[in-house]
Backbone as XML, in Angstrom:
<?xml version="1.0"?>
<chain id="A" units="angstrom">
  <residue number="1" name="MET">
    <atom name="N" x="11.593" y="-16.078" z="-70.290"/>
    <atom name="CA" x="11.287" y="-14.676" z="-70.141"/>
    <atom name="C" x="12.539" y="-13.931" z="-69.709"/>
  </residue>
  <residue number="2" name="VAL">
    <atom name="N" x="12.832" y="-12.877" z="-70.375"/>
    <atom name="CA" x="14.020" y="-12.074" z="-70.067"/>
    <atom name="C" x="13.592" y="-10.922" z="-69.169"/>
  </residue>
  <residue number="3" name="ASP">
    <atom name="N" x="14.244" y="-10.786" z="-68.020"/>
    <atom name="CA" x="13.882" y="-9.710" z="-67.108"/>
    <atom name="C" x="14.848" y="-8.535" z="-67.253"/>
  </residue>
  <residue number="4" name="ASN">
    <atom name="N" x="14.574" y="-7.473" z="-66.525"/>
    <atom name="CA" x="15.391" y="-6.259" z="-66.610"/>
    <atom name="C" x="16.819" y="-6.477" z="-66.131"/>
  </residue>
  <residue number="5" name="LYS">
    <atom name="N" x="17.012" y="-7.365" z="-65.134"/>
    <atom name="CA" x="18.367" y="-7.636" z="-64.644"/>
    <atom name="C" x="19.205" y="-8.319" z="-65.720"/>
  </residue>
  <residue number="6" name="SER">
    <atom name="N" x="18.599" y="-9.242" z="-66.444"/>
    <atom name="CA" x="19.318" y="-9.934" z="-67.513"/>
    <atom name="C" x="19.712" y="-8.961" z="-68.616"/>
  </residue>
  <residue number="7" name="ILE">
    <atom name="N" x="18.774" y="-8.125" z="-68.995"/>
    <atom name="CA" x="19.068" y="-7.125" z="-70.032"/>
    <atom name="C" x="20.144" y="-6.170" z="-69.530"/>
  </residue>
  <residue number="8" name="GLY">
    <atom name="N" x="20.035" y="-5.766" z="-68.251"/>
    <atom name="CA" x="21.040" y="-4.877" z="-67.666"/>
    <atom name="C" x="22.418" y="-5.508" z="-67.635"/>
  </residue>
  <residue number="9" name="SER">
    <atom name="N" x="22.483" y="-6.795" z="-67.323"/>
    <atom name="CA" x="23.772" y="-7.501" z="-67.295"/>
    <atom name="C" x="24.395" y="-7.553" z="-68.687"/>
  </residue>
  <residue number="10" name="ILE">
    <atom name="N" x="23.588" y="-7.867" z="-69.666"/>
    <atom name="CA" x="24.086" y="-7.940" z="-71.042"/>
    <atom name="C" x="24.560" y="-6.567" z="-71.501"/>
  </residue>
  <residue number="11" name="LEU">
    <atom name="N" x="23.770" y="-5.529" z="-71.206"/>
    <atom name="CA" x="24.168" y="-4.169" z="-71.589"/>
    <atom name="C" x="25.454" y="-3.742" z="-70.875"/>
  </residue>
  <residue number="12" name="ALA">
    <atom name="N" x="25.607" y="-4.130" z="-69.622"/>
    <atom name="CA" x="26.825" y="-3.787" z="-68.875"/>
    <atom name="C" x="28.049" y="-4.445" z="-69.498"/>
  </residue>
  <residue number="13" name="VAL">
    <atom name="N" x="27.919" y="-5.712" z="-69.865"/>
    <atom name="CA" x="29.049" y="-6.413" z="-70.488"/>
    <atom name="C" x="29.381" y="-5.791" z="-71.835"/>
  </residue>
  <residue number="14" name="VAL">
    <atom name="N" x="28.361" y="-5.561" z="-72.643"/>
    <atom name="CA" x="28.577" y="-4.995" z="-73.985"/>
    <atom name="C" x="29.184" y="-3.600" z="-73.888"/>
  </residue>
  <residue number="15" name="SER">
    <atom name="N" x="28.649" y="-2.747" z="-73.010"/>
    <atom name="CA" x="29.198" y="-1.389" z="-72.898"/>
    <atom name="C" x="30.594" y="-1.400" z="-72.279"/>
  </residue>
  <residue number="16" name="GLY">
    <atom name="N" x="30.834" y="-2.264" z="-71.303"/>
    <atom name="CA" x="32.171" y="-2.368" z="-70.718"/>
    <atom name="C" x="33.201" y="-2.813" z="-71.737"/>
  </residue>
  <residue number="17" name="CYS">
    <atom name="N" x="32.827" y="-3.765" z="-72.557"/>
    <atom name="CA" x="33.740" y="-4.234" z="-73.609"/>
    <atom name="C" x="34.002" y="-3.129" z="-74.629"/>
  </residue>
  <residue number="18" name="ALA">
    <atom name="N" x="32.978" y="-2.347" z="-74.934"/>
    <atom name="CA" x="33.158" y="-1.249" z="-75.890"/>
    <atom name="C" x="34.070" y="-0.172" z="-75.318"/>
  </residue>
  <residue number="19" name="ILE">
    <atom name="N" x="33.913" y="0.143" z="-74.055"/>
    <atom name="CA" x="34.734" y="1.179" z="-73.417"/>
    <atom name="C" x="36.204" y="0.776" z="-73.394"/>
  </residue>
  <residue number="20" name="TRP">
    <atom name="N" x="36.489" y="-0.489" z="-73.055"/>
    <atom name="CA" x="37.878" y="-0.936" z="-72.925"/>
    <atom name="C" x="38.377" y="-1.692" z="-74.153"/>
  </residue>
  <residue number="21" name="ASN">
    <atom name="N" x="37.676" y="-1.565" z="-75.256"/>
    <atom name="CA" x="38.074" y="-2.185" z="-76.527"/>
    <atom name="C" x="38.339" y="-3.687" z="-76.387"/>
  </residue>
  <residue number="22" name="ILE">
    <atom name="N" x="37.426" y="-4.374" z="-75.751"/>
    <atom name="CA" x="37.528" y="-5.828" z="-75.604"/>
    <atom name="C" x="36.531" y="-6.456" z="-76.558"/>
  </residue>
  <residue number="23" name="GLU">
    <atom name="N" x="37.023" y="-7.360" z="-77.396"/>
    <atom name="CA" x="36.124" y="-8.030" z="-78.333"/>
    <atom name="C" x="35.376" y="-9.147" z="-77.612"/>
  </residue>
  <residue number="24" name="ILE">
    <atom name="N" x="34.094" y="-9.228" z="-77.861"/>
    <atom name="CA" x="33.267" y="-10.266" z="-77.247"/>
    <atom name="C" x="32.259" y="-10.756" z="-78.286"/>
  </residue>
  <residue number="25" name="GLU">
    <atom name="N" x="32.047" y="-12.061" z="-78.270"/>
    <atom name="CA" x="31.005" y="-12.625" z="-79.112"/>
    <atom name="C" x="29.767" y="-12.783" z="-78.236"/>
  </residue>
  <residue number="26" name="LEU">
    <atom name="N" x="28.812" y="-11.902" z="-78.418"/>
    <atom name="CA" x="27.639" y="-11.831" z="-77.561"/>
    <atom name="C" x="26.893" y="-13.159" z="-77.491"/>
  </residue>
  <residue number="27" name="GLU">
    <atom name="N" x="26.838" y="-13.871" z="-78.595"/>
    <atom name="CA" x="26.131" y="-15.158" z="-78.606"/>
    <atom name="C" x="26.763" y="-16.132" z="-77.610"/>
  </residue>
  <residue number="28" name="ARG">
    <atom name="N" x="28.104" y="-16.159" z="-77.535"/>
    <atom name="CA" x="28.780" y="-17.051" z="-76.585"/>
    <atom name="C" x="28.514" y="-16.625" z="-75.148"/>
  </residue>
  <residue number="29" name="TYR">
    <atom name="N" x="28.489" y="-15.320" z="-74.904"/>
    <atom name="CA" x="28.209" y="-14.801" z="-73.570"/>
    <atom name="C" x="26.797" y="-15.193" z="-73.141"/>
  </residue>
  <residue number="30" name="ILE">
    <atom name="N" x="25.832" y="-15.072" z="-74.027"/>
    <atom name="CA" x="24.453" y="-15.437" z="-73.714"/>
    <atom name="C" x="24.347" y="-16.940" z="-73.485"/>
  </residue>
  <residue number="31" name="ARG">
    <atom name="N" x="25.058" y="-17.736" z="-74.301"/>
    <atom name="CA" x="25.069" y="-19.193" z="-74.123"/>
    <atom name="C" x="25.644" y="-19.562" z="-72.757"/>
  </residue>
  <residue number="32" name="LEU">
    <atom name="N" x="26.717" y="-18.877" z="-72.351"/>
    <atom name="CA" x="27.327" y="-19.124" z="-71.048"/>
    <atom name="C" x="26.342" y="-18.794" z="-69.930"/>
  </residue>
  <residue number="33" name="GLY">
    <atom name="N" x="25.663" y="-17.672" z="-70.042"/>
    <atom name="CA" x="24.672" y="-17.290" z="-69.040"/>
    <atom name="C" x="23.535" y="-18.285" z="-68.948"/>
  </residue>
  <residue number="34" name="LEU">
    <atom name="N" x="23.069" y="-18.760" z="-70.090"/>
    <atom name="CA" x="21.993" y="-19.743" z="-70.110"/>
    <atom name="C" x="22.437" y="-21.047" z="-69.456"/>
  </residue>
  <residue number="35" name="MET">
    <atom name="N" x="23.645" y="-21.505" z="-69.775"/>
    <atom name="CA" x="24.149" y="-22.739" z="-69.167"/>
    <atom name="C" x="24.328" y="-22.569" z="-67.659"/>
  </residue>
  <residue number="36" name="GLY">
    <atom name="N" x="24.786" y="-21.403" z="-67.224"/>
    <atom name="CA" x="24.908" y="-21.139" z="-65.792"/>
    <atom name="C" x="23.551" y="-21.189" z="-65.106"/>
  </residue>
  <residue number="37" name="LEU">
    <atom name="N" x="22.552" y="-20.574" z="-65.722"/>
    <atom name="CA" x="21.199" y="-20.601" z="-65.181"/>
    <atom name="C" x="20.684" y="-22.033" z="-65.084"/>
  </residue>
  <residue number="38" name="LEU">
    <atom name="N" x="20.876" y="-22.815" z="-66.151"/>
    <atom name="CA" x="20.418" y="-24.206" z="-66.147"/>
    <atom name="C" x="21.154" y="-25.036" z="-65.096"/>
  </residue>
  <residue number="39" name="PHE">
    <atom name="N" x="22.463" y="-24.798" z="-64.949"/>
    <atom name="CA" x="23.254" y="-25.536" z="-63.969"/>
    <atom name="C" x="22.747" y="-25.278" z="-62.550"/>
  </residue>
  <residue number="40" name="PHE">
    <atom name="N" x="22.595" y="-24.001" z="-62.188"/>
    <atom name="CA" x="22.169" y="-23.685" z="-60.833"/>
    <atom name="C" x="20.714" y="-24.057" z="-60.586"/>
  </residue>
  <residue number="41" name="THR">
    <atom name="N" x="19.896" y="-24.064" z="-61.630"/>
    <atom name="CA" x="18.525" y="-24.541" z="-61.494"/>
    <atom name="C" x="18.522" y="-26.043" z="-61.219"/>
  </residue>
  <residue number="42" name="ALA">
    <atom name="N" x="19.386" y="-26.785" z="-61.899"/>
    <atom name="CA" x="19.485" y="-28.229" z="-61.670"/>
    <atom name="C" x="19.963" y="-28.529" z="-60.255"/>
  </residue>
  <residue number="43" name="VAL">
    <atom name="N" x="20.983" y="-27.814" z="-59.783"/>
    <atom name="CA" x="21.489" y="-28.014" z="-58.418"/>
    <atom name="C" x="20.388" y="-27.693" z="-57.406"/>
  </residue>
  <residue number="44" name="GLY">
    <atom name="N" x="19.726" y="-26.578" z="-57.589"/>
    <atom name="CA" x="18.649" y="-26.214" z="-56.682"/>
    <atom name="C" x="17.509" y="-27.212" z="-56.701"/>
  </residue>
  <residue number="45" name="SER">
    <atom name="N" x="17.222" y="-27.748" z="-57.879"/>
    <atom name="CA" x="16.121" y="-28.705" z="-58.019"/>
    <atom name="C" x="16.392" y="-29.997" z="-57.262"/>
  </residue>
  <residue number="46" name="TYR">
    <atom name="N" x="17.615" y="-30.537" z="-57.401"/>
    <atom name="CA" x="17.829" y="-31.788" z="-56.671"/>
    <atom name="C" x="17.985" y="-31.552" z="-55.186"/>
  </residue>
  <residue number="47" name="CYS">
    <atom name="N" x="18.458" y="-30.377" z="-54.780"/>
    <atom name="CA" x="18.487" y="-30.052" z="-53.350"/>
    <atom name="C" x="17.058" y="-29.980" z="-52.805"/>
  </residue>
  <residue number="48" name="LEU">
    <atom name="N" x="16.167" y="-29.346" z="-53.552"/>
    <atom name="CA" x="14.769" y="-29.258" z="-53.138"/>
    <atom name="C" x="14.136" y="-30.645" z="-53.081"/>
  </residue>
  <residue number="49" name="LEU">
    <atom name="N" x="14.409" y="-31.468" z="-54.078"/>
    <atom name="CA" x="13.851" y="-32.813" z="-54.106"/>
    <atom name="C" x="14.268" y="-33.607" z="-52.876"/>
  </residue>
  <residue number="50" name="PHE">
    <atom name="N" x="15.577" y="-33.633" z="-52.576"/>
    <atom name="CA" x="16.047" y="-34.416" z="-51.442"/>
    <atom name="C" x="15.570" y="-33.838" z="-50.113"/>
  </residue>
  <residue number="51" name="SER">
    <atom name="N" x="15.420" y="-32.518" z="-50.046"/>
    <atom name="CA" x="14.945" y="-31.936" z="-48.788"/>
    <atom name="C" x="13.465" y="-32.219" z="-48.556"/>
  </residue>
  <residue number="52" name="THR">
    <atom name="N" x="12.721" y="-32.508" z="-49.612"/>
    <atom name="CA" x="11.313" y="-32.852" z="-49.422"/>
    <atom name="C" x="11.117" y="-34.350" z="-49.193"/>
  </residue>
  <residue number="53" name="LEU">
    <atom name="N" x="12.076" y="-35.156" z="-49.602"/>
    <atom name="CA" x="11.953" y="-36.605" z="-49.436"/>
    <atom name="C" x="12.540" y="-37.112" z="-48.125"/>
  </residue>
  <residue number="54" name="PHE">
    <atom name="N" x="13.562" y="-36.441" z="-47.630"/>
    <atom name="CA" x="14.292" y="-36.929" z="-46.465"/>
    <atom name="C" x="14.444" y="-35.814" z="-45.432"/>
  </residue>
  <residue number="55" name="ILE">
    <atom name="N" x="14.724" y="-36.224" z="-44.192"/>
    <atom name="CA" x="15.127" y="-35.232" z="-43.188"/>
    <atom name="C" x="16.548" y="-34.827" z="-43.548"/>
  </residue>
  <residue number="56" name="THR">
    <atom name="N" x="16.776" y="-33.550" z="-43.716"/>
    <atom name="CA" x="18.080" y="-33.082" z="-44.164"/>
    <atom name="C" x="18.867" y="-32.463" z="-43.025"/>
  </residue>
  <residue number="57" name="ILE">
    <atom name="N" x="20.133" y="-32.161" z="-43.319"/>
    <atom name="CA" x="20.974" y="-31.522" z="-42.306"/>
    <atom name="C" x="20.458" y="-30.126" z="-41.964"/>
  </residue>
  <residue number="58" name="PHE">
    <atom name="N" x="19.640" y="-29.544" z="-42.831"/>
    <atom name="CA" x="19.088" y="-28.217" z="-42.546"/>
    <atom name="C" x="18.168" y="-28.243" z="-41.324"/>
  </residue>
  <residue number="59" name="SER">
    <atom name="N" x="17.597" y="-29.406" z="-41.032"/>
    <atom name="CA" x="16.747" y="-29.503" z="-39.850"/>
    <atom name="C" x="17.566" y="-29.461" z="-38.563"/>
  </residue>
  <residue number="60" name="LEU">
    <atom name="N" x="18.866" y="-29.661" z="-38.666"/>
    <atom name="CA" x="19.742" y="-29.644" z="-37.494"/>
    <atom name="C" x="20.301" y="-28.261" z="-37.183"/>
  </residue>
  <residue number="61" name="PHE">
    <atom name="N" x="20.089" y="-27.307" z="-38.060"/>
    <atom name="CA" x="20.584" y="-25.951" z="-37.853"/>
    <atom name="C" x="19.395" y="-25.041" z="-37.571"/>
  </residue>
  <residue number="62" name="ARG">
    <atom name="N" x="19.272" y="-24.653" z="-36.309"/>
    <atom name="CA" x="18.152" y="-23.806" z="-35.887"/>
    <atom name="C" x="18.707" y="-22.544" z="-35.243"/>
  </residue>
  <residue number="63" name="PRO">
    <atom name="N" x="18.899" y="-21.495" z="-36.035"/>
    <atom name="CA" x="19.562" y="-20.289" z="-35.545"/>
    <atom name="C" x="18.872" y="-19.636" z="-34.354"/>
  </residue>
  <residue number="64" name="LEU">
    <atom name="N" x="17.552" y="-19.617" z="-34.333"/>
    <atom name="CA" x="16.846" y="-18.977" z="-33.222"/>
    <atom name="C" x="17.135" y="-19.690" z="-31.907"/>
  </residue>
  <residue number="65" name="GLU">
    <atom name="N" x="17.130" y="-21.006" z="-31.949"/>
    <atom name="CA" x="17.436" y="-21.768" z="-30.739"/>
    <atom name="C" x="18.873" y="-21.553" z="-30.287"/>
  </residue>
  <residue number="66" name="ILE">
    <atom name="N" x="19.774" y="-21.411" z="-31.229"/>
    <atom name="CA" x="21.177" y="-21.147" z="-30.882"/>
    <atom name="C" x="21.284" y="-19.802" z="-30.182"/>
  </residue>
  <residue number="67" name="LEU">
    <atom name="N" x="20.612" y="-18.787" z="-30.707"/>
    <atom name="CA" x="20.660" y="-17.452" z="-30.110"/>
    <atom name="C" x="19.978" y="-17.403" z="-28.748"/>
  </residue>
  <residue number="68" name="GLU">
    <atom name="N" x="19.001" y="-18.263" z="-28.517"/>
    <atom name="CA" x="18.295" y="-18.299" z="-27.234"/>
    <atom name="C" x="18.930" y="-19.275" z="-26.249"/>
  </residue>
  <residue number="69" name="ASP">
    <atom name="N" x="20.100" y="-19.805" z="-26.581"/>
    <atom name="CA" x="20.820" y="-20.774" z="-25.739"/>
    <atom name="C" x="20.014" y="-22.035" z="-25.454"/>
  </residue>
  <residue number="70" name="SER">
    <atom name="N" x="19.161" y="-22.417" z="-26.378"/>
    <atom name="CA" x="18.401" y="-23.651" z="-26.195"/>
    <atom name="C" x="18.721" y="-24.666" z="-27.291"/>
  </residue>
  <residue number="71" name="ALA">
    <atom name="N" x="19.876" y="-24.480" z="-27.911"/>
    <atom name="CA" x="20.279" y="-25.393" z="-28.981"/>
    <atom name="C" x="20.595" y="-26.768" z="-28.396"/>
  </residue>
  <residue number="72" name="VAL">
    <atom name="N" x="20.349" y="-27.757" z="-29.181"/>
    <atom name="CA" x="20.585" y="-29.132" z="-28.750"/>
    <atom name="C" x="22.013" y="-29.531" z="-29.111"/>
  </residue>
  <residue number="73" name="ILE">
    <atom name="N" x="22.754" y="-30.002" z="-28.129"/>
    <atom name="CA" x="24.135" y="-30.433" z="-28.345"/>
    <atom name="C" x="24.177" y="-31.601" z="-29.326"/>
  </residue>
  <residue number="74" name="ALA">
    <atom name="N" x="23.166" y="-32.443" z="-29.290"/>
    <atom name="CA" x="23.125" y="-33.595" z="-30.194"/>
    <atom name="C" x="23.154" y="-33.151" z="-31.651"/>
  </residue>
  <residue number="75" name="ASP">
    <atom name="N" x="22.502" y="-32.018" z="-31.954"/>
    <atom name="CA" x="22.520" y="-31.506" z="-33.327"/>
    <atom name="C" x="23.947" y="-31.177" z="-33.766"/>
  </residue>
  <residue number="76" name="ALA">
    <atom name="N" x="24.709" y="-30.549" z="-32.862"/>
    <atom name="CA" x="26.095" y="-30.205" z="-33.174"/>
    <atom name="C" x="26.932" y="-31.457" z="-33.377"/>
  </residue>
  <residue number="77" name="VAL">
    <atom name="N" x="26.704" y="-32.462" z="-32.572"/>
    <atom name="CA" x="27.455" y="-33.719" z="-32.692"/>
    <atom name="C" x="27.138" y="-34.401" z="-34.017"/>
  </residue>
  <residue number="78" name="VAL">
    <atom name="N" x="25.863" y="-34.423" z="-34.400"/>
    <atom name="CA" x="25.467" y="-35.046" z="-35.668"/>
    <atom name="C" x="26.078" y="-34.280" z="-36.842"/>
  </residue>
  <residue number="79" name="LEU">
    <atom name="N" x="26.008" y="-32.942" z="-36.799"/>
    <atom name="CA" x="26.603" y="-32.148" z="-37.886"/>
    <atom name="C" x="28.098" y="-32.397" z="-37.997"/>
  </residue>
  <residue number="80" name="ALA">
    <atom name="N" x="28.791" y="-32.455" z="-36.868"/>
    <atom name="CA" x="30.234" y="-32.732" z="-36.891"/>
    <atom name="C" x="30.509" y="-34.149" z="-37.410"/>
  </residue>
  <residue number="81" name="ALA">
    <atom name="N" x="29.666" y="-35.091" z="-37.008"/>
    <atom name="CA" x="29.832" y="-36.478" z="-37.460"/>
    <atom name="C" x="29.614" y="-36.608" z="-38.964"/>
  </residue>
  <residue number="82" name="ILE">
    <atom name="N" x="28.836" y="-35.719" z="-39.532"/>
    <atom name="CA" x="28.648" y="-35.707" z="-40.983"/>
    <atom name="C" x="29.783" y="-34.954" z="-41.654"/>
  </residue>
  <residue number="83" name="ALA">
    <atom name="N" x="30.121" y="-33.784" z="-41.126"/>
    <atom name="CA" x="31.085" y="-32.893" z="-41.773"/>
    <atom name="C" x="32.490" y="-33.475" z="-41.849"/>
  </residue>
  <residue number="84" name="VAL">
    <atom name="N" x="32.961" y="-34.063" z="-40.764"/>
    <atom name="CA" x="34.356" y="-34.531" z="-40.733"/>
    <atom name="C" x="34.617" y="-35.650" z="-41.737"/>
  </residue>
  <residue number="85" name="PRO">
    <atom name="N" x="33.871" y="-36.758" z="-41.725"/>
    <atom name="CA" x="34.176" y="-37.817" z="-42.697"/>
    <atom name="C" x="33.870" y="-37.439" z="-44.144"/>
  </residue>
  <residue number="86" name="VAL">
    <atom name="N" x="32.818" y="-36.660" z="-44.362"/>
    <atom name="CA" x="32.484" y="-36.274" z="-45.739"/>
    <atom name="C" x="33.561" y="-35.349" z="-46.300"/>
  </residue>
  <residue number="87" name="THR">
    <atom name="N" x="34.034" y="-34.410" z="-45.486"/>
    <atom name="CA" x="35.116" y="-33.527" z="-45.929"/>
    <atom name="C" x="36.391" y="-34.321" z="-46.182"/>
  </residue>
  <residue number="88" name="ALA">
    <atom name="N" x="36.717" y="-35.231" z="-45.295"/>
    <atom name="CA" x="37.919" y="-36.065" z="-45.474"/>
    <atom name="C" x="37.810" y="-36.900" z="-46.750"/>
  </residue>
  <residue number="89" name="ALA">
    <atom name="N" x="36.654" y="-37.474" z="-47.003"/>
    <atom name="CA" x="36.455" y="-38.273" z="-48.215"/>
    <atom name="C" x="36.564" y="-37.400" z="-49.459"/>
  </residue>
  <residue number="90" name="ALA">
    <atom name="N" x="35.978" y="-36.212" z="-49.408"/>
    <atom name="CA" x="36.043" y="-35.306" z="-50.559"/>
    <atom name="C" x="37.478" y="-34.898" z="-50.858"/>
  </residue>
  <residue number="91" name="ILE">
    <atom name="N" x="38.252" y="-34.610" z="-49.823"/>
    <atom name="CA" x="39.662" y="-34.235" z="-50.011"/>
    <atom name="C" x="40.438" y="-35.402" z="-50.596"/>
  </residue>
  <residue number="92" name="LYS">
    <atom name="N" x="40.215" y="-36.594" z="-50.059"/>
    <atom name="CA" x="40.925" y="-37.787" z="-50.552"/>
    <atom name="C" x="40.599" y="-38.043" z="-52.029"/>
  </residue>
  <residue number="93" name="ILE">
    <atom name="N" x="39.326" y="-37.971" z="-52.379"/>
    <atom name="CA" x="38.918" y="-38.196" z="-53.770"/>
    <atom name="C" x="39.463" y="-37.095" z="-54.668"/>
  </residue>
  <residue number="94" name="PHE">
    <atom name="N" x="39.395" y="-35.847" z="-54.207"/>
    <atom name="CA" x="39.897" y="-34.728" z="-54.988"/>
    <atom name="C" x="41.393" y="-34.883" z="-55.286"/>
  </residue>
  <residue number="95" name="LEU">
    <atom name="N" x="42.163" y="-35.263" z="-54.288"/>
    <atom name="CA" x="43.607" y="-35.404" z="-54.475"/>
    <atom name="C" x="43.969" y="-36.602" z="-55.362"/>
  </residue>
  <residue number="96" name="SER">
    <atom name="N" x="43.087" y="-37.601" z="-55.433"/>
    <atom name="CA" x="43.393" y="-38.792" z="-56.234"/>
    <atom name="C" x="43.005" y="-38.649" z="-57.702"/>
  </residue>
  <residue number="97" name="ARG">
    <atom name="N" x="42.292" y="-37.597" z="-58.041"/>
    <atom name="CA" x="41.846" y="-37.410" z="-59.421"/>
    <atom name="C" x="42.535" y="-36.232" z="-60.056"/>
  </residue>
  <residue number="98" name="ASP">
    <atom name="N" x="42.570" y="-36.270" z="-61.366"/>
    <atom name="CA" x="43.158" y="-35.172" z="-62.128"/>
    <atom name="C" x="42.019" y="-34.360" z="-62.744"/>
  </residue>
  <residue number="99" name="PHE">
    <atom name="N" x="41.481" y="-33.442" z="-61.958"/>
    <atom name="CA" x="40.352" y="-32.631" z="-62.440"/>
    <atom name="C" x="40.832" y="-31.547" z="-63.375"/>
  </residue>
  <residue number="100" name="PRO">
    <atom name="N" x="40.102" y="-31.330" z="-64.477"/>
    <atom name="CA" x="40.472" y="-30.224" z="-65.368"/>
    <atom name="C" x="40.141" y="-28.884" z="-64.694"/>
  </residue>
  <residue number="101" name="VAL">
    <atom name="N" x="40.982" y="-27.927" z="-64.928"/>
    <atom name="CA" x="40.758" y="-26.605" z="-64.317"/>
    <atom name="C" x="40.098" y="-25.699" z="-65.323"/>
  </residue>
</chain>
């Protein structure tokens, strides 16, 4: 189903290209938008799946408790214990591979 925002986005691109004399193949633009939608739907879907199957890191972030000064220090320690090694591993793997840009 195509909504008004999608139609508005397509019209904005088409009219912007016409104003600045930029050639665009509308079919490719629509294909790109569809692939983007499918990609983010897939990412959201597996995030939802894992959050329903397991206790996730989202359970460790409780903004109301933080604002009321009743946040648990253990939550911060667990988040840091996850963030530091995972970030270090991601950087190491990223630097060792030749990713296409």
